[in-house]
C-alpha positions in Angstrom: -21.1 -106.4 -47.5 -18.0 -104.9 -49.1 -19.6 -101.4 -49.5 -19.4 -101.0 -45.8 -15.9 -102.3 -45.6 -13.9 -99.1 -46.0 -15.8 -97.5 -43.1 -14.0 -99.9 -40.8 -10.9 -97.8 -41.2 -10.2 -94.0 -40.8 -9.6 -92.1 -44.0 -5.9 -91.7 -43.3 -5.4 -95.4 -42.8 -7.3 -96.1 -46.1 -5.0 -93.7 -48.0 -2.0 -95.6 -46.6 -3.3 -99.1 -47.4 -5.0 -98.4 -50.7 -1.8 -98.2 -52.9 -0.7 -101.7 -51.7 -4.0 -103.5 -52.5 -4.3 -103.9 -56.2 -0.7 -104.6 -57.1 0.0 -106.4 -60.4 2.4 -109.4 -60.5 5.2 -107.2 -61.9 4.7 -104.6 -59.1 4.8 -107.3 -56.4 7.9 -108.7 -58.0 9.5 -105.3 -57.9 8.4 -104.9 -54.2 10.0 -108.3 -53.4 13.3 -107.3 -55.1 13.4 -103.9 -53.4 12.7 -105.6 -50.0 15.6 -108.0 -50.5 17.9 -105.1 -51.4 16.7 -103.1 -48.4 17.2 -106.0 -46.1 20.8 -106.4 -47.4 21.5 -102.8 -46.6 20.0 -103.0 -43.1 21.8 -106.3 -42.6 25.1 -104.6 -43.6 24.6 -102.1 -40.8 23.6 -104.8 -38.3 26.8 -106.7 -39.1 28.8 -103.6 -38.6 27.2 -102.8 -35.3 27.7 -106.4 -34.1 31.3 -106.2 -35.2 31.8 -103.0 -33.2 30.4 -104.6 -30.1 32.4 -107.8 -30.4 35.9 -108.1 -29.1 38.8 -109.0 -31.4 42.6 -108.5 -31.5 42.6 -107.0 -35.0 39.9 -105.3 -37.0 38.6 -107.3 -39.9 37.1 -104.2 -41.6 38.0 -100.5 -41.4 35.5 -97.9 -42.4 36.9 -95.6 -45.1 37.6 -91.9 -44.2 37.2 -92.2 -40.4 39.3 -95.3 -40.0 37.0 -96.9 -37.4 37.6 -100.7 -37.1 35.1 -103.5 -36.9 35.5 -107.1 -35.9 33.2 -108.3 -38.7 33.7 -107.6 -42.4 30.1 -107.2 -43.9 31.5 -107.4 -47.4 33.1 -110.7 -46.6 29.9 -111.9 -45.0 27.8 -111.4 -48.1 30.5 -112.8 -50.4 30.8 -115.9 -48.3 27.0 -116.1 -47.9 26.1 -116.1 -51.6 29.3 -117.3 -53.2 29.9 -120.0 -50.7 26.3 -121.4 -51.0 27.1 -122.0 -54.7 30.5 -123.6 -54.1 32.5 -120.5 -54.9 32.0 -120.1 -58.6 33.2 -116.5 -58.5 37.0 -115.9 -58.2 36.9 -113.0 -55.8 40.1 -111.0 -55.9 41.4 -112.9 -58.9 41.9 -111.5 -62.4 39.0 -113.5 -63.8 35.4 -113.3 -62.7 34.8 -117.1 -62.7 36.8 -119.9 -61.1 37.8 -122.2 -64.0 38.0 -125.1 -61.6 34.5 -124.7 -60.4 32.1 -127.5 -60.9 28.3 -127.2 -60.5 28.2 -130.7 -58.9 29.8 -129.6 -55.6 28.8 -130.3 -52.0 27.9 -126.7 -51.2 25.5 -126.3 -54.1 24.1 -129.7 -53.5 23.2 -128.7 -49.9 21.6 -125.5 -51.2 19.6 -127.3 -53.8 18.6 -130.0 -51.2 17.1 -127.3 -49.0 15.5 -125.6 -52.0 13.8 -128.8 -53.0 12.3 -129.4 -49.6 11.1 -125.8 -49.3 9.4 -126.0 -52.7 6.9 -128.5 -51.2 6.3 -126.7 -47.9 6.1 -123.3 -49.7 3.4 -124.7 -52.1 1.6 -126.2 -49.2 1.2 -122.9 -47.4 0.5 -121.0 -50.6 -2.5 -123.2 -51.4 -4.1 -122.5 -48.1 -3.3 -118.8 -48.3 -4.9 -118.5 -51.7 -8.1 -119.9 -50.1 -8.0 -117.3 -47.4 -6.8 -119.9 -44.8 -3.7 -119.7 -42.6 -2.2 -123.1 -42.5 0.4 -123.0 -39.8 0.3 -126.8 -39.6 2.5 -127.7 -42.6 5.2 -128.9 -40.1 2.8 -131.4 -38.6 1.6 -132.5 -42.0 5.2 -133.0 -43.1 5.9 -135.1 -40.0 2.8 -137.3 -40.6 3.5 -137.7 -44.3 7.2 -138.5 -43.7 6.3 -141.2 -41.2 3.6 -142.7 -43.4 6.1 -142.8 -46.3 8.8 -144.5 -44.2 6.5 -147.2 -42.8 4.8 -147.8 -46.1 8.0 -148.3 -48.0 9.5 -150.5 -45.3 6.3 -152.7 -45.3 6.1 -152.9 -49.1 9.8 -153.5 -49.9 9.8 -157.2 -48.9 6.9 -157.8 -51.2 8.8 -156.7 -54.3 12.0 -158.1 -56.0 15.1 -155.9 -55.5 15.9 -153.8 -58.5 15.3 -150.4 -60.2 11.7 -151.2 -61.2 10.8 -152.0 -57.7 12.7 -148.9 -56.6 10.5 -146.7 -58.8 7.4 -148.4 -57.6 8.4 -147.9 -54.0 9.2 -144.2 -54.5 5.7 -143.7 -56.1 4.0 -145.6 -53.3 6.0 -143.7 -50.7 5.0 -140.3 -52.2 1.3 -141.4 -52.4 1.5 -142.5 -48.8 3.0 -139.2 -47.7 0.3 -137.3 -49.6 -2.5 -139.4 -48.0 -1.0 -139.0 -44.5 -0.4 -135.2 -44.9 -3.8 -134.7 -46.6 -5.6 -136.5 -43.7 -3.8 -134.4 -41.2 -4.7 -131.2 -43.1 -8.3 -132.2 -43.5 -8.8 -132.2 -39.8 -8.4 -128.5 -39.2 -10.2 -127.9 -42.5 -13.3 -129.7 -41.3 -13.1 -128.0 -37.9 -13.0 -124.7 -39.7 -15.8 -125.4 -42.1 -18.3 -127.2 -39.8 -17.3 -126.0 -36.3 -16.0 -122.5 -37.1 -12.7 -123.3 -35.3 -9.9 -120.9 -35.9 -7.5 -122.8 -38.3 -4.4 -120.9 -36.9 -5.0 -122.4 -33.4 -6.0 -125.9 -34.6 -3.1 -126.2 -37.0 -0.5 -125.0 -34.5 -1.9 -127.5 -31.9 -1.9 -130.3 -34.5 1.8 -129.7 -35.1 2.5 -130.7 -31.5 0.1 -133.6 -31.6 1.7 -134.9 -34.8 5.2 -134.6 -33.5 4.5 -136.4 -30.2 2.3 -139.1 -31.6 4.9 -139.9 -34.2 7.6 -139.8 -31.6 5.8 -142.3 -29.3 4.9 -144.6 -32.2 8.5 -144.8 -33.4 9.9 -145.1 -29.9 7.6 -147.9 -28.8 6.7 -149.7 -32.0 8.7 -148.9 -35.1 12.1 -148.0 -33.8 15.0 -149.6 -35.7 16.6 -152.4 -33.7 19.8 -151.2 -32.0 19.2 -147.5 -33.0 20.6 -144.9 -30.6 18.1 -142.4 -31.7 14.4 -142.4 -32.2 14.2 -143.4 -35.8 12.8 -146.1 -38.1 14.9 -148.5 -40.1 16.4 -147.2 -43.3 14.4 -147.7 -46.4 16.2 -149.7 -49.1 18.7 -147.6 -51.0 17.2 -148.5 -54.4 13.9 -147.0 -53.1 15.5 -143.6 -52.5 16.2 -140.5 -54.6 19.9 -141.0 -55.4 22.4 -138.2 -56.0 23.5 -139.2 -59.4 25.9 -136.3 -60.0 26.3 -134.7 -56.6 28.2 -136.0 -53.6 26.4 -138.5 -51.4 26.7 -136.2 -48.4 24.8 -133.4 -50.1 21.5 -135.3 -49.7 20.3 -133.8 -53.0 18.8 -135.6 -56.0 18.0 -133.8 -59.3 15.0 -136.1 -59.8 13.4 -134.8 -56.6 13.9 -131.2 -57.7 12.3 -132.1 -61.0 9.4 -133.6 -59.1 9.1 -130.3 -57.1 9.1 -128.3 -60.3 6.4 -130.5 -61.7 4.3 -129.9 -58.6 4.7 -126.1 -59.2 3.4 -126.3 -62.7 0.6 -128.6 -61.8 -0.5 -126.5 -58.9 -0.4 -123.3 -60.9 -2.6 -124.9 -63.5 -5.1 -126.2 -60.9 -5.3 -122.9 -59.1 -5.5 -120.6 -62.2 -7.2 -122.7 -64.9 -9.7 -125.1 -63.2 -13.1 -124.7 -61.6 -11.7 -125.9 -58.3 -9.0 -123.3 -58.4 -11.7 -120.7 -59.2 -13.7 -121.7 -56.2 -10.6 -121.7 -54.1 -9.5 -118.2 -55.1 -13.0 -116.7 -54.9 -13.4 -118.1 -51.4 -10.0 -116.5 -50.5 -11.1 -113.1 -51.7 -14.6 -112.9 -50.5 -16.1 -116.0 -48.9 -19.6 -114.6 -48.5 -19.8 -113.4 -52.1 -18.4 -116.7 -53.4 -21.0 -118.7 -51.5 -23.7 -116.4 -52.9 -22.4 -117.2 -56.4 -22.8 -120.9 -55.9 -19.5 -121.9 -54.4 -19.7 -124.5 -51.6 -17.5 -122.6 -49.1 -17.4 -125.4 -46.5 -16.4 -128.1 -49.0 -13.9 -125.7 -50.6 -12.3 -125.1 -47.2 -11.9 -128.8 -46.5 -10.6 -129.5 -50.0 -8.1 -126.6 -49.8 -6.7 -127.7 -46.4 -6.6 -131.3 -47.6 -4.6 -130.4 -50.7 -2.4 -128.1 -48.6 -1.7 -131.0 -46.2 -1.1 -133.5 -49.0 1.6 -131.3 -50.6 3.1 -130.9 -47.1 3.0 -134.7 -46.7 4.8 -135.1 -50.1 7.5 -132.7 -48.7 7.8 -135.2 -45.8 8.1 -138.1 -48.2 10.9 -136.3 -50.2 12.7 -135.6 -46.9 12.6 -139.3 -46.0 13.5 -140.6 -49.5 16.1 -138.0 -50.4 17.7 -136.5 -47.3 17.5 -139.0 -44.5 16.6 -142.4 -45.9 14.4 -143.0 -42.8 12.1 -141.1 -40.5 13.7 -139.7 -37.4 12.5 -137.6 -34.5 14.7 -134.6 -35.3 12.6 -133.3 -38.2 13.8 -129.9 -39.4 11.5 -126.9 -39.2 10.7 -127.0 -43.0 7.0 -126.4 -42.5 7.6 -123.1 -40.7 10.2 -122.1 -43.3 7.5 -122.8 -45.9 5.5 -119.9 -44.5 8.3 -117.5 -45.2 8.8 -118.9 -48.7 5.1 -118.5 -49.5 5.1 -114.9 -48.3 8.1 -114.1 -50.3 6.5 -115.7 -53.4 3.3 -113.7 -52.9 1.4 -117.0 -52.5 1.9 -117.6 -56.2 3.1 -121.2 -57.1 5.4 -119.8 -59.8 7.1 -117.6 -57.3 7.8 -120.5 -54.9 10.8 -121.8 -56.9 12.9 -118.5 -56.7 11.8 -117.9 -53.1 12.8 -121.4 -52.1 16.1 -121.0 -53.9 16.8 -117.8 -52.1 16.2 -119.3 -48.7 18.2 -122.4 -49.7 21.1 -119.9 -50.5 20.7 -118.3 -47.1 20.8 -121.7 -45.3 23.7 -123.0 -47.3 25.6 -119.8 -47.0 25.1 -119.8 -43.2 27.1 -123.1 -43.0 29.9 -121.5 -45.0 29.9 -118.4 -42.8 30.3 -120.6 -39.7 33.2 -122.5 -41.4 35.1 -119.6 -42.9 34.5 -116.5 -40.8 34.2 -115.6 -37.2 30.7 -114.2 -37.7 28.0 -115.9 -35.7 25.6 -117.8 -38.0 22.7 -116.3 -36.0 23.3 -113.1 -38.0 22.3 -114.9 -41.1 19.0 -115.7 -39.4 18.7 -112.0 -38.8 19.1 -111.4 -42.5 16.4 -113.9 -43.3 14.1 -112.2 -40.8 14.7 -108.8 -42.4 13.8 -110.2 -45.8 10.6 -111.6 -44.5 9.8 -108.4 -42.7 10.3 -106.1 -45.6 8.5 -108.4 -48.1 5.6 -109.1 -45.7 4.7 -105.5 -44.9 3.3 -104.7 -48.3 1.4 -108.0 -48.3 0.2 -107.2 -44.8 -1.3 -103.9 -46.0 -2.8 -105.7 -49.1 -4.5 -108.3 -46.9 -6.0 -105.6 -44.6 -7.2 -103.7 -47.7 -8.9 -106.7 -49.1 -10.5 -107.5 -45.8 -12.0 -104.0 -45.3 -13.2 -103.9 -49.0 -10.6 -101.6 -50.6 -9.7 -104.1 -53.3 -11.3 -103.7 -56.7 -9.9 -107.0 -58.1 -11.5 -110.4 -58.0 -10.3 -113.8 -59.1 -10.4 -114.5 -62.8 -12.6 -117.3 -64.2 -10.6 -120.3 -65.4 -11.7 -119.7 -69.0 -11.1 -116.0 -69.0 -7.6 -116.1 -70.3 -6.1 -114.5 -67.2 -7.5 -111.0 -67.8 -11.1 -110.7 -66.9 -12.5 -110.1 -63.4 -14.7 -112.5 -61.7 -18.0 -110.9 -62.7 -20.1 -113.4 -60.9 -18.3 -112.8 -57.6 -18.3 -109.0 -58.1 -22.0 -109.2 -58.7 -22.5 -111.2 -55.6 -20.5 -108.6 -53.6 -22.7 -105.8 -55.0 -25.9 -107.7 -54.2 -24.6 -108.5 -50.7 
C-alpha cells in the first residue's frame, strides 16, 4: 500500500513535505519554540497596526527614528501578558529584576494554574485520539457529560456518607470515576460508529457536542436544577467533597492537588501509550491502520478503545471543572474541549508535551485578563496571538500528517519492549507485504 503512496503527490510537493515528516522529538520541540517566537514577532506587528488604526489623544508608543506614534504599546502588551499572568514577579523598570514582595500564592498565578490544570485533561484527551489516527473534536461534549455525571453522582452519594475529610476523599474519587465513565461512554459512541459503520469521527463528534450540551441543559433545567437558582445549574456539591485551594485565594479556583492529579495522568498516559501492548496497537493503528491489522491488531476494537479512553480523560476534565472551579454543574461550560485541541497540537500529541503547552495557554488566558484590566488594548488581540501560535506550530505538523498519509514517512511506532529506539518491524513488514 505505502509503495504507491508518494505517487499521489507531484515531485515538487513531495520535496516540500518530506523534510517535515521524520522529525525527532528535539526537532519538533525546536519547531514549536521557533513558532512561538515567530508568532510573538508577528503579533508585535499586529498590535502596532491595530494601535495605528485606533484613535487616542496621546500615543502610548512612539517608533524610534521616525517618531510615528501608536495608540497601543506592544512592549507593554507582552510585559503585562506574561508578567501579569504570574502575578508580576518581575519588577519592570525597577533596579532589581524580581519583586521582593511577590508571592507565588497570588490570585493571578492561581487563575493561570487553574486554566492549566483543566487544559491538561482536555489536551490529553485529544492527544490520545490523535495518536490513534482519530480526530476527536468531541472532547467538549465528553467534558459536559462527565461534569454532569460527576455533579449528580456526588450529590446523590453525599447524604449516604458521614460529613468529614474521609468522606470528602471518597466522594472526590467517586466523582472522578463517574466523570470518566460518563465521558468514556460519550466517546465510545463515535468510536463504535467509526469502527463498525465507517462514520466520519469528525462529523459525529462535532454533532455529539451539540447533543451533549442540549441534553444536559434540558436535564438540569427540568429535573436537577437547584431550587431557587437563577441560572441553569445543579446544587453545589458539599465543600468537603471539592478540591480546596489550600494556599491560593478562594477566588482563584485552583487546587494544587488537582494539578498533581493532572500530572499523574500525564505520566500514566505516557506509560500506557509508549510501554504497553495497548499503546503499541494504538500507535500502529495511527500510523498505518491497514498494516497494523495485517500484523494482528484488531483495528476496530482499537478504535473503540482509543475513543473511549479519550472520552474518559475528557470526562475527568469535566469532573475537575466541577470539583475544583465551579463546585456544581452549570450550563455555561467554558470551551475547554476545543482549547484542548490547540494544546494537543502544540504538544505534538505527546503526553509529556501537554503540561508546558497547557501552561502556555494558561498564561495567555490569565494574561488576557490582566491586559483588559491594565491597558486599553482589546483582549481580542490576545486571541489573535493564540491563533498565531497555533498556526505556526500546526503547519509543520500538517505537512508531517500529509507526508505520513501519502507514504513518505520511514518511521513506525516502536514496540513496547524496544527501549524506545527500534522501529516497528512487524508493522513495516506488513506495509511491505501490503
